[in-house]
C-alpha positions in Angstrom: -58.9 2.6 3.6 -58.2 -1.1 3.6 -55.2 -2.5 1.6 -56.8 -5.0 -0.7 -55.8 -6.7 -4.0 -58.9 -6.8 -6.1 -58.7 -8.0 -9.7 -60.5 -5.3 -11.6 -61.2 -7.6 -14.6 -63.2 -10.0 -12.4 -64.0 -8.2 -9.1 -62.3 -11.0 -7.2 -60.6 -10.2 -3.9 -57.1 -11.7 -4.2 -55.5 -10.7 -0.9 -56.0 -8.3 2.0 -53.4 -6.7 4.3 -53.7 -5.1 7.7 -52.6 -1.5 8.2 -49.5 -1.0 10.3 -50.2 0.3 13.7 -48.9 3.6 15.0 -46.3 1.8 17.1 -45.1 -0.2 14.1 -44.9 3.0 12.0 -42.8 4.8 14.7 -40.5 1.8 15.0 -40.0 1.9 11.2 -39.3 5.7 11.4 -36.7 5.1 14.2 -35.0 2.4 12.1 -34.9 4.7 9.1 -33.5 7.6 11.1 -30.8 5.3 12.5 -30.0 3.8 9.1 -29.5 7.2 7.5 -26.0 8.0 8.9 -24.5 4.7 7.8 -26.2 4.7 4.4 -25.2 8.3 3.7 -21.6 7.6 4.7 -21.5 4.5 2.5 -19.3 5.0 -0.6 -21.4 5.8 -3.6 -19.9 3.0 -5.5 -21.3 0.5 -3.0 -24.8 2.2 -3.2 -24.5 1.9 -6.9 -23.9 -1.8 -6.8 -27.0 -2.4 -4.7 -29.3 -0.2 -6.9 -27.9 -1.7 -10.1 -28.5 -5.2 -8.7 -32.1 -4.3 -7.9 -32.6 -3.3 -11.5 -31.2 -6.6 -12.6 -33.5 -8.5 -10.3 -36.5 -6.6 -11.7 -35.6 -7.9 -15.1 -34.9 -11.4 -13.9 -38.4 -11.5 -12.2 -40.1 -9.5 -14.9 -42.8 -12.0 -15.8 -43.8 -12.7 -12.2 -43.9 -9.0 -11.4 -45.8 -8.1 -14.5 -48.5 -10.6 -13.8 -48.9 -9.2 -10.3 -49.4 -5.7 -11.6 -51.9 -6.8 -14.2 -53.9 -8.8 -11.5 -53.9 -5.9 -9.1 -54.7 -2.9 -11.3 -55.7 -4.2 -14.7 -53.0 -3.0 -17.1 -52.4 -5.2 -20.1 -49.8 -7.8 -19.5 -47.5 -6.4 -22.3 -47.7 -3.0 -20.7 -46.9 -4.5 -17.3 -43.8 -6.1 -18.7 -42.8 -2.8 -20.3 -43.3 -1.0 -16.9 -40.9 -3.5 -15.2 -38.4 -2.9 -18.0 -38.5 0.9 -17.7 -38.3 0.6 -13.9 -35.1 -1.4 -14.2 -33.8 1.2 -16.7 -34.4 4.0 -14.2 -32.5 2.1 -11.4 -29.7 1.4 -13.8 -29.5 5.0 -15.0 -29.1 6.4 -11.5 -26.7 3.6 -10.5 -24.5 4.6 -13.4 -24.9 8.4 -13.3 -25.5 9.5 -9.7 -21.8 9.9 -8.9 -21.4 12.3 -11.8 -24.5 14.2 -10.8 -23.4 14.5 -7.1 -19.8 15.5 -7.9 -18.9 19.0 -6.6 -19.7 21.7 -9.1 -17.3 24.6 -9.5 -18.9 28.1 -9.5 -17.3 31.0 -11.3 -17.3 33.9 -8.8 -15.5 37.2 -8.5 -15.8 36.6 -4.7 -13.3 33.7 -4.7 -12.8 29.9 -5.1 -16.4 28.5 -4.9 -18.1 25.2 -5.4 -21.3 23.4 -4.6 -21.4 20.2 -2.7 -24.5 17.9 -2.6 -25.5 16.0 0.5 -28.6 14.0 1.4 -31.3 15.4 3.7 -32.3 12.3 5.7 -35.6 10.4 5.9 -38.0 11.0 3.1 -41.7 10.1 3.0 -42.9 8.9 -0.4 -46.6 8.5 -1.2 -47.3 6.9 -4.5 -50.3 5.9 -6.7 -51.6 2.6 -8.2 -51.4 3.3 -11.9 -47.7 2.4 -12.4 -47.0 0.4 -9.2 -43.3 -0.3 -10.0 -42.3 2.7 -12.1 -43.6 5.2 -9.6 -41.4 3.6 -6.9 -38.3 3.3 -9.2 -38.3 6.9 -10.1 -38.2 7.9 -6.5 -35.9 5.2 -5.2 -33.3 5.5 -8.0 -32.2 9.0 -7.5 -32.9 9.5 -3.8 -31.3 6.3 -2.5 -28.3 6.9 -4.7 -28.0 10.4 -3.2 -27.8 8.9 0.3 -31.3 9.5 1.6 -33.5 6.8 3.2 -37.2 6.5 2.8 -40.6 5.3 4.1 -43.0 4.4 1.4 -46.8 4.6 1.5 -48.1 2.9 -1.6 -51.7 3.0 -2.9 -54.2 0.7 -1.1 -55.1 -1.1 -4.3 -51.6 -2.4 -5.1 -50.2 -3.9 -1.8 -48.7 -7.0 -3.4 -46.7 -4.9 -5.8 -45.5 -2.8 -2.9 -44.4 -5.8 -1.0 -42.7 -7.3 -4.1 -40.7 -4.1 -4.8 -39.5 -4.0 -1.2 -38.5 -7.6 -1.4 -36.5 -6.9 -4.6 -34.5 -4.1 -2.8 -33.7 -6.4 0.1 -32.6 -9.2 -2.2 -30.3 -6.7 -3.8 -28.6 -6.1 -0.5 -30.2 -2.9 0.7 -29.6 -2.6 4.5 -32.5 -2.8 6.9 -34.2 0.5 7.5 -33.0 2.2 4.3 -36.3 1.5 2.5 -39.5 0.5 4.3 -42.9 -0.2 2.8 -45.8 0.8 5.2 -49.5 0.2 4.9 -50.7 3.5 6.4 -53.9 5.6 6.7 -53.9 9.1 5.5 -53.9 10.3 9.1 -50.8 8.3 9.9 -49.0 9.7 6.8 -49.9 13.2 8.1 -48.4 12.3 11.5 -45.1 11.3 9.8 -45.0 14.7 8.0 -45.2 16.4 11.4 -42.3 14.3 12.8 -39.0 16.3 12.8 -37.1 13.2 11.7 -38.8 13.3 8.3 -37.0 15.8 6.1 -38.9 15.7 2.8 -42.2 14.6 1.2 -42.9 13.4 -2.3 -46.4 12.8 -3.5 -47.8 11.5 -6.8 -51.5 11.6 -6.6 -54.7 13.7 -6.8 -55.1 17.5 -6.4 -57.0 17.0 -3.2 -54.1 14.9 -1.7 -51.6 17.5 -3.0 -53.4 20.3 -1.3 -53.5 18.5 2.0 -50.0 17.2 2.0 -48.3 20.3 0.5 -50.0 22.5 3.1 -48.9 20.2 5.9 -45.4 20.0 4.6 -45.4 23.8 4.3 -46.6 24.2 7.9 -43.6 22.1 9.0 -41.2 24.0 6.7 -40.3 20.8 4.8 -39.3 20.4 1.2 -41.9 18.7 -0.9 -42.5 17.7 -4.5 -46.0 17.2 -5.9 -46.8 15.4 -9.2 -50.6 15.7 -9.4 -53.2 15.4 -12.2 -52.9 16.3 -15.9 -55.2 17.0 -18.8 -52.7 17.0 -21.6 -53.4 18.8 -24.8 -52.8 16.9 -28.1 -52.6 19.6 -30.8 -53.2 18.6 -34.4 -52.1 21.3 -36.9 -53.3 21.6 -40.5 -50.1 20.0 -41.9 -50.0 16.9 -39.6 -49.4 13.4 -41.0 -52.8 12.0 -40.2 -51.9 8.3 -40.4 -49.1 8.8 -37.8 -51.1 11.3 -35.8 -54.1 8.9 -35.3 -51.8 6.1 -34.4 -50.2 8.3 -31.7 -53.7 9.5 -30.6 -54.8 5.9 -29.9 -51.5 5.2 -28.0 -51.6 8.5 -26.1 -55.2 8.1 -24.9 -55.7 4.4 -24.4 -52.4 3.1 -23.2 -52.6 1.9 -19.6 -56.3 1.7 -20.1 -56.4 5.5 -20.2 -55.1 5.9 -16.7 -51.9 7.9 -17.2 -51.1 11.3 -15.7 -49.4 12.3 -18.9 -51.9 10.6 -21.2 -53.3 12.6 -24.1 -56.8 13.7 -22.9 -57.8 16.9 -24.8 -57.5 16.5 -28.6 -57.4 20.0 -30.1 -57.7 19.8 -33.9 -57.7 22.7 -36.4 -61.0 22.8 -38.2 -59.5 22.0 -41.6 -58.3 18.6 -40.3 -61.2 17.9 -37.9 -63.5 15.7 -40.0 -60.6 13.6 -41.4 -59.0 13.2 -38.0 -62.3 12.2 -36.3 -63.3 9.7 -38.8 -60.0 7.9 -38.5 -59.8 8.3 -34.8 -63.2 6.8 -34.2 -62.6 4.0 -36.6 -59.3 3.1 -34.8 -60.9 3.3 -31.4 -63.6 0.9 -32.5 -60.9 -1.7 -33.2 -59.7 -1.8 -29.6 -60.4 -5.2 -28.1 -61.8 -5.1 -24.5 -61.1 -8.1 -22.3 -58.9 -9.9 -19.8 -55.6 -8.0 -19.6 -53.7 -11.2 -19.2 -54.8 -12.1 -22.7 -52.0 -11.0 -25.1 -54.5 -10.2 -27.8 -56.5 -7.7 -25.7 -55.8 -4.1 -26.5 -57.9 -2.4 -23.7 -58.3 -3.6 -20.2 -60.5 -2.5 -17.3 -60.2 0.5 -15.1 -58.4 0.0 -11.9 -61.5 -0.5 -9.7 -65.2 -0.3 -9.6 -64.9 3.1 -7.9 -62.8 4.4 -10.7 -65.4 3.2 -13.3 -68.3 4.8 -11.4 -66.4 8.1 -11.2 -65.8 8.4 -14.9 -69.3 7.3 -15.7 -70.5 10.2 -13.6 -68.2 12.5 -15.4 -69.5 11.3 -18.8 -73.1 11.9 -17.5 -72.3 15.4 -16.3 -70.6 16.2 -19.6 -73.5 15.0 -21.8 -76.2 16.5 -19.5 -74.5 19.9 -20.2 -74.4 19.6 -23.9 -71.5 17.3 -24.8 -72.0 14.8 -27.6 -70.9 11.2 -27.5 -69.2 10.2 -30.7 -68.3 6.7 -29.5 -68.9 4.6 -26.4 -69.8 6.2 -23.2 -71.1 3.1 -21.4 -70.0 0.4 -19.1 -68.9 -2.7 -21.1 -70.4 -6.0 -19.8 -71.5 -6.9 -16.3 -68.3 -8.4 -14.9 -65.2 -6.2 -14.2 -64.6 -2.5 -14.3 -64.7 -2.1 -18.1 -65.6 1.0 -20.0 -66.2 1.3 -23.7 -63.6 3.4 -25.5 -65.2 6.8 -25.5 -64.9 10.0 -27.5 -66.8 13.1 -26.6 -67.0 16.5 -28.3 -69.0 19.7 -27.8 -67.7 20.4 -24.3 -68.1 24.1 -23.9 -66.2 26.2 -21.3 -69.4 26.4 -19.3 -69.6 22.6 -19.0 -68.6 21.6 -15.5 -66.3 18.9 -17.0 -64.4 21.3 -19.2 -61.5 21.7 -16.8 -61.7 18.2 -15.2 -59.3 15.3 -15.7 -60.9 12.2 -17.2 -58.7 9.3 -15.8 -59.8 6.5 -18.1 -60.3 5.7 -21.8 -62.2 8.9 -22.6 -61.0 11.3 -25.3 -62.3 14.9 -25.4 -62.2 16.6 -28.8 -62.1 20.3 -29.3 -62.1 22.1 -32.7 -59.9 25.1 -33.2 -60.1 27.7 -36.0 -56.3 27.8 -36.4 -53.0 27.4 -34.7 -53.4 30.4 -32.5 -56.8 29.3 -31.1 -55.4 25.8 -30.6 -52.8 27.3 -28.2 -55.4 29.3 -26.4 -57.6 26.2 -25.8 -54.6 24.1 -24.8 -53.6 26.7 -22.1 -57.2 27.1 -20.9 -56.7 24.4 -18.3 -55.9 24.3 -14.6 -53.4 21.6 -15.3 -49.9 21.9 -16.9 -48.2 18.5 -16.9 -47.5 17.5 -20.5 -48.7 17.9 -24.0 -47.9 17.1 -27.6 -48.0 18.9 -31.0 -48.4 17.2 -34.5 -47.0 18.8 -37.6 -44.7 17.9 -40.5 -43.0 21.3 -39.9 -40.8 20.6 -36.9 -39.8 24.2 -36.4 -43.4 25.3 -36.4 -44.3 22.5 -33.9 -41.4 23.7 -31.6 -42.8 27.3 -31.8 -46.2 26.1 -30.7 -44.6 23.9 -28.0 -42.8 27.0 -26.6 -46.2 28.8 -26.1 -47.8 25.9 -24.2 -48.1 26.4 -20.5 -46.9 23.0 -19.4 -43.9 21.2 -17.9 -43.2 18.9 -20.9 -44.1 18.9 -24.7 -43.4 16.2 -27.2 -43.3 16.7 -30.9 -45.2 14.1 -33.1 -45.2 11.7 -30.2 -47.4 11.3 -27.1 -45.9 12.1 -23.7 -43.7 9.4 -22.2 -41.3 9.1 -19.3 -37.6 8.2 -19.6 -34.8 8.1 -17.0 -32.7 11.0 -18.5 -35.7 13.3 -19.2 -36.9 15.6 -16.4 -40.5 14.9 -15.5 -42.9 17.4 -13.8 -45.5 20.1 -14.4 -46.8 23.5 -13.4 -50.1 25.0 -12.3 -52.4 22.4 -10.5 -50.3 19.6 -11.9 -47.8 20.3 -9.1 -44.2 21.3 -8.7 -40.8 19.8 -8.6 -39.0 17.5 -11.0 -38.4 13.8 -11.1 -35.9 11.8 -13.1 -32.7 13.1 -14.7 -30.2 15.1 -12.7 -32.9 17.7 -11.9 -35.0 15.0 -10.1 -32.0 13.8 -8.1 -31.3 17.4 -6.9 -34.8 17.9 -5.4 -33.9 16.2 -2.1 -30.2 17.2 -1.5 -28.6 20.1 0.3 -26.8 22.2 -2.3 -24.1 23.5 -0.1 -21.9 26.5 -1.1 -18.3 26.3 0.0 -16.1 29.3 -0.8 -12.6 30.6 -0.1 -13.0 34.4 -0.5 -10.3 36.4 -2.1 -8.3 38.4 0.4 -9.3 42.0 0.2 -7.6 44.9 1.7 
């Protein structure tokens, strides 16, 4: 697949990049393998200064970087600035906290004096998506460079300029040559890297199909992997929800990032006593979204990331409606220039509908009525995915009880799913496995070594 910057708001090709050759890829791997020993041996205080400086540079160059993300994948310019800010926060968080996370941990044992030590694994391969072109990199780079690992990065073909810009930031911050290398690779080349014994771990954020292929290949090679895949998060509205607040959160949860968020609210499960009131307000609020050029500060909904993404979701809408779903709002392409979709709300999607268990990665909300709280939980769990979810109720204890019964990696109360440096991020079922961010994310690619002095026994 060619690496091309294409502005999804206009269809204009901005820049193209040539894939690295196999020889260039192997040279980069050799450099990374050589760089590992010195980077891992470097005092963590020195690693911290470099990663912290990279976070500062992100903020100093925020406007330039944000514009690049908006041009390449179409997110609204305000959201692009916000992404750069949270990316900087992630780097700063791990620069500040990694030493504490990596400190030896004593273990109480009747066997003797025991503790855990944490050491890096080596060269990691990271494969990342286009929807958050800086944040996705930061949440991998922050913890795993701080722990002493080095990495090769294969970014999505649609955001090559963002990939190059992020690598430049790290180099400007003082990161040594070979510690982080951006590569424009084919899927076959990425597979060859997984097979190479010098690569010790693989992290993917992407589709189920990619997850199946890469996880099986990593498993065949007996290598550690983490997989953050799709999501179809439930947004449960209970009968005591504050509707004004809930609808505002529904708009944010579904239409932020132009609906292209793994943890975006996608399935709105509403108890029947609240359904009509919720729908009337939700539809009215969605109608107020302003489609247009994402560089325009007044626009509230931009394009999908590409023409291919638009065509996929239009096919899904067609499949849903041809099997009985009802369109309450939108459902059509907007305009003739750019990958724009009208904000769309569907209902009447039965379990027999082929789209019932699919992820809609765009500005499409699926609404499901539930008789009561118990049925809402059943519907929420009737999904192959288990990434995130949210519950809306003025009774916090009740909302927590519902959250505890949801089969998912994360649940937010009265707020749509978000990501933050000190909160563990990850799902279950076909949403993947492993954690990112927080101390749990850092511990995914380290050796947790037990050292013990046994008690002398007669």
